[in-house]
C-alpha positions in Angstrom: 5.0 9.7 4.7 5.0 7.6 2.1 7.4 5.8 -0.3 6.1 4.4 -3.4 7.7 1.1 -4.8 5.3 0.2 -7.0 8.2 0.9 -9.9 11.2 -1.0 -7.8 9.3 -3.9 -5.4 6.4 -4.0 -7.1 7.9 -4.7 -10.3 9.5 -7.6 -9.0 5.9 -9.6 -8.2 6.1 -13.0 -10.5 5.1 -12.4 -14.1 4.5 -8.4 -13.9 6.0 -6.6 -17.0 5.7 -2.7 -17.1 6.1 -1.4 -20.3 7.8 2.1 -20.8 4.2 3.6 -21.5 2.7 2.0 -18.5 5.6 3.0 -16.3 5.1 6.4 -16.7 1.1 5.8 -16.4 1.9 4.9 -13.3 4.1 7.6 -12.2 1.3 10.2 -13.2 -0.8 8.5 -10.9 1.3 8.3 -8.0 2.4 11.9 -8.4 -1.4 13.1 -8.5 -1.9 10.8 -5.1 0.9 12.8 -3.6 3.2 10.3 -2.3 6.3 11.6 -0.6 9.0 9.6 -2.4 8.9 7.9 -5.6 11.4 4.7 -5.7 10.9 4.9 -9.2 13.5 1.9 -10.0 16.5 0.2 -9.5 20.0 0.9 -10.9 20.9 -0.4 -14.5 17.3 -1.1 -15.1 16.5 -0.9 -18.7 14.6 2.6 -19.3 15.3 4.1 -15.9 17.0 7.4 -17.4 14.6 8.2 -19.6 11.7 7.6 -17.2 13.2 9.6 -14.5 13.6 12.5 -17.2 10.3 12.1 -18.1 9.4 12.7 -14.4 11.6 15.1 -13.2 9.4 17.9 -14.9 6.5 16.9 -13.0 7.6 15.5 -9.6 6.9 18.8 -7.8 7.2 17.8 -4.2 7.6 14.4 -4.9 11.3 13.2 -3.9 12.2 10.6 -6.2 15.0 7.6 -5.4 16.2 4.4 -6.7 17.3 1.5 -5.3 20.9 0.1 -5.6 22.6 -2.8 -3.8 25.8 -2.2 -1.5 28.2 -2.0 -4.3 30.4 0.9 -5.0 30.2 0.9 -8.9 26.4 0.7 -8.7 26.4 3.6 -6.2 28.7 5.4 -9.0 26.0 4.4 -11.8 23.3 5.9 -9.6 25.2 9.4 -8.7 25.3 9.8 -12.7 21.1 9.6 -12.4 18.8 12.7 -12.1 17.7 12.0 -8.9 16.9 13.1 -5.1 18.1 9.8 -3.0 19.7 6.5 -3.0 18.4 3.7 -1.4 21.5 1.4 -0.8 20.2 -2.2 0.5 22.3 -4.1 2.5 21.6 -7.7 4.2 22.2 -7.8 8.0 21.0 -11.4 8.9 23.7 -13.9 9.3 22.2 -16.4 7.2 22.4 -13.8 4.4 25.8 -12.3 4.7 26.9 -16.1 4.9 25.0 -18.0 2.0 24.0 -14.7 -0.2 27.3 -12.7 0.3 29.9 -14.9 1.4 31.1 -12.8 4.1 30.6 -12.1 7.8 29.6 -9.2 9.9 33.1 -7.9 9.5 33.1 -8.0 6.3 29.6 -6.8 6.0 30.7 -3.5 7.9 33.4 -2.9 5.7 31.7 -2.9 2.5 29.1 -0.7 4.0 31.4 1.7 4.8 33.4 1.9 1.5 29.9 2.1 -0.2 28.8 4.9 2.0 32.0 6.6 1.2 32.3 6.4 -2.5 28.2 7.6 -1.9 29.3 10.5 -0.1 32.2 11.2 -2.6 29.8 11.4 -5.2 27.6 14.0 -3.6 24.5 12.2 -2.9 23.0 14.5 -0.8 20.4 11.9 0.3 21.6 8.6 1.0 19.1 5.8 2.5 20.5 2.8 3.7 18.2 -0.5 3.9 18.7 -3.0 6.8 17.5 -6.4 4.5 16.4 -9.1 6.8 16.4 -7.0 9.8 13.2 -9.0 11.3 15.8 -12.3 11.6 19.2 -10.2 12.0 21.0 -10.1 15.6 19.6 -6.6 16.7 23.0 -5.4 18.8 24.8 -6.2 15.3 22.1 -4.4 13.1 21.8 -1.5 15.0 25.5 -1.3 14.7 25.0 -1.2 11.3 23.0 1.5 11.3 25.1 3.7 13.4 27.9 3.3 11.0 25.7 4.2 8.6 24.7 7.4 10.5 28.3 8.3 11.1 29.2 8.1 7.7 26.3 10.8 6.4 23.6 8.7 5.8 20.0 10.6 5.9 17.8 7.5 6.6 17.6 3.9 7.8 15.0 1.6 6.3 13.8 -1.3 8.5 12.9 -4.3 5.9 10.9 -7.2 7.3 11.7 -9.2 4.3 10.2 -12.2 5.1 7.1 -10.3 6.7 7.6 -12.0 9.9 6.8 -9.2 12.0 3.7 -8.7 14.1 2.6 -5.0 15.0 3.9 -5.8 18.8 7.1 -6.9 17.5 7.1 -3.9 15.1 6.7 -1.3 17.7 9.6 -2.5 19.8 12.3 -3.0 16.9 11.2 0.8 15.6 11.1 2.0 18.8 14.9 0.5 19.6 16.1 2.2 16.5 14.2 5.2 16.9 15.9 5.7 20.4 19.1 5.1 18.8 19.0 7.5 16.0 18.6 10.7 15.2 18.1 10.2 11.3 15.5 9.7 9.3 13.8 6.2 9.8 11.8 4.0 7.4 10.1 0.4 7.5 9.6 -2.2 4.4 6.9 -4.5 5.4 6.2 -7.4 3.5 2.9 -9.5 3.6 3.7 -13.3 3.9 1.6 -13.3 6.8 -0.9 -10.8 6.0 0.1 -8.1 8.3 2.6 -5.8 5.9 -0.5 -2.4 6.1 -0.7 -3.1 10.2 2.8 -3.3 10.7 3.4 -0.1 8.6 1.2 1.6 10.4 2.3 0.6 13.5 5.8 1.6 12.9 4.7 5.3 11.8 2.6 5.1 15.0 5.9 4.6 17.0 8.4 6.8 15.6 9.2 5.8 11.7 9.3 9.1 9.7 8.7 6.6 6.5 6.9 3.7 5.2 7.2 1.7 2.0 3.7 0.8 0.0 3.3 -0.3 -3.3 -0.4 -0.3 -5.3 -2.4 -2.8 -4.6 0.4 -4.4 -1.9 2.3 -6.2 -5.3 5.7 -7.1 -5.0 8.3 -10.3 -4.4 5.8 -12.8 -2.9 2.8 -12.0 -1.1 3.9 -8.2 -1.6 4.1 -5.6 0.7 2.2 -2.8 2.6 -0.8 -1.3 0.0 -0.2 2.1 -1.0 -3.8 2.6 -0.9 -4.5 1.3 2.3 -1.9 3.5 4.2 -2.7 6.7 2.1 -6.4 6.3 2.9 -5.7 5.7 6.6 -3.2 8.6 6.9 -5.4 10.8 5.1 -9.4 9.5 5.9 -8.6 8.2 9.5 -5.8 10.0 11.2 -6.1 13.3 8.9 -2.1 14.0 9.3 -1.7 14.0 5.2 -3.6 14.9 2.4 -3.0 12.4 0.1 -5.7 12.5 -3.4 -7.4 9.7 -2.3 -10.6 10.5 -4.4 -8.8 9.2 -7.7 -6.9 6.1 -6.2 -9.1 3.5 -7.3 -8.1 4.3 -10.8 -4.6 3.9 -10.2 -5.4 0.4 -8.7 -7.4 -0.8 -11.4 -4.4 0.5 -14.0 -1.7 -1.4 -11.9 -4.1 -4.5 -11.8 -4.3 -4.6 -15.5 -1.1 -4.2 -15.8 0.2 -6.5 -13.5 -2.4 -8.8 -14.1 -3.6 -9.0 -10.5 -7.1 -9.0 -9.9 -8.7 -6.4 -7.2 -10.9 -9.2 -4.8 -14.4 -7.2 -4.8 -13.7 -7.0 -1.0 -10.4 -5.4 -1.3 -10.3 -2.3 1.2 -10.0 1.1 -0.6 -10.2 -0.4 -4.1 -12.8 -3.2 -4.0 -15.8 -3.0 -6.1 -18.3 -4.0 -2.8 -16.7 -2.4 0.0 -19.7 -0.4 0.2 -22.4 -2.7 -1.0 -25.0 -4.1 1.8 -27.7 -6.4 1.8 -28.4 -7.3 5.3 -31.2 -6.2 6.9 -29.9 -4.8 9.9 -27.5 -2.6 8.3 -29.1 -1.6 5.5 -31.8 -0.2 8.0 -29.3 1.7 10.1 -27.6 2.9 6.7 -30.8 4.4 5.9 -31.0 6.3 9.3 -27.1 7.3 9.1 -24.5 6.0 6.8 -21.5 6.6 9.4 -23.1 3.8 11.9 -21.8 1.3 9.5 -19.4 3.4 6.7 -15.6 4.2 8.3 -15.7 6.9 5.7 -17.8 8.5 2.8 -17.5 6.2 0.1 -17.2 9.5 -2.4 -13.7 9.8 -0.7 -12.5 7.0 -2.5 -14.4 7.7 -5.8 -17.1 5.0 -5.1 -20.6 4.9 -4.1 -22.8 3.2 -1.8 -25.0 0.0 -2.9 -27.5 -1.1 -0.8 -29.8 -3.8 -2.4 -32.6 -6.3 -0.9 -32.0 -9.7 -1.0 -32.6 -13.0 1.1 -31.1 -11.3 3.9 -33.7 -8.3 3.7 -35.6 -7.7 6.3 -39.2 -5.1 6.5 -37.1 -2.4 7.4 -34.6 -2.6 4.8 -37.5 -3.7 1.6 -39.5 -0.8 3.3 -36.5 2.0 2.6 -35.7 -0.1 -1.1 -39.2 0.6 -2.0 -39.3 4.3 -1.0 -35.7 5.1 -2.8 -37.4 3.1 -5.8 -40.3 5.5 -5.8 -42.7 1.9 -5.6 -45.6 1.4 -3.5 -46.1 -1.4 -1.1 -49.1 -1.6 1.1 -48.1 -2.0 4.3 -50.4 -5.5 5.0 -48.7 -6.7 2.0 -45.0 -6.1 2.9 -44.4 -9.4 4.8 -45.4 -11.0 2.1 -43.4 -8.9 -0.7 -40.1 -9.7 2.0 -41.0 -13.5 1.3 -41.1 -13.2 -2.4 -37.8 -11.2 -2.3 -36.1 -14.0 -0.3 -37.2 -16.7 -2.3 -36.1 -15.4 -5.7 -33.0 -13.9 -4.1 -32.3 -18.0 -2.7 -33.2 -19.1 -6.4 -30.9 -16.7 -8.0 -28.1 -16.6 -5.6 -27.8 -13.0 -5.8 -29.4 -9.8 -4.3 -32.1 -8.8 -6.8 -31.9 -6.0 -9.4 -34.0 -2.7 -9.2 -36.1 -4.2 -12.2 -36.4 -7.5 -10.6 -37.9 -6.0 -7.3 -39.9 -3.7 -9.2 -41.5 -6.4 -10.9 -42.1 -8.3 -7.6 -43.5 -4.9 -6.0 -46.0 -4.3 -8.8 -47.0 -8.4 -9.0 -47.9 -8.0 -4.9 
């Protein structure tokens, strides 16, 4: 299941400033997608109470949560919000405990105990504890913190690879260890510093994690985290275990792209403009026979379409198909000459040909 944190982790992206109207539009897009949980912001964030009120009436089955540091006063502030869940972040690596919090392991456990007790006394029904920098922590200590949280009534442990240093294999081992030791929900928060966030999140879900954090386009601190659109599409189109409304997900990606000033690469999975564009002779010819040969799913499933163009990489079979699709005629004996003309013009222009250019060449040959 997906925890979308575009409005918390994503909003921490350098230079990203989401005004209230944009935040509301992002919420609408995420609710339409059908994410299971929406981490709508952090304790103390400007406009958070209003955004929660605006969202509550239309949230339906999507749970609303906020992030809080491991401090009693912040948990009390969260308790005054109309939310379903609180996500408490607590660093468990010695490096963070020493240099960030100025404490040691025992001090950290005491702080966690007091914070969780305050949350329980406030009547917050679903408490999630995020173990920050768990990938660089002593695993035995991290597991001890997780078990303390479970004993104190926490409903979920969230394993955070804060610097994106895990690999799928290491993620699998870590998730399995915590899954076998705990009876409560397990989630992961995978950063993308080495380009493995989505792969690590997928691996975690396959190995027993109940939830994975994600943000639209993967935006967040530094290189960001696992991408919402990629995980939603994988779970829906590949695994078939969920039914996220990915047919309109590209509109949500465009919205976040513009709001965060993060251009979408044309080959970006799920969201890229050219992910179903083809001009290679072999691939174009195969697509004309059966799209399933070179397409992992129907382009329409994510709200886009197939583009097949001819150019410098096209052969006779691809050109023959293009002529047929555009209702153009070319004698078979003239086809090699037309192929050469197409290739020459394409290389000159350094791009595939438009329909108009192909028509002009076909008519001149």
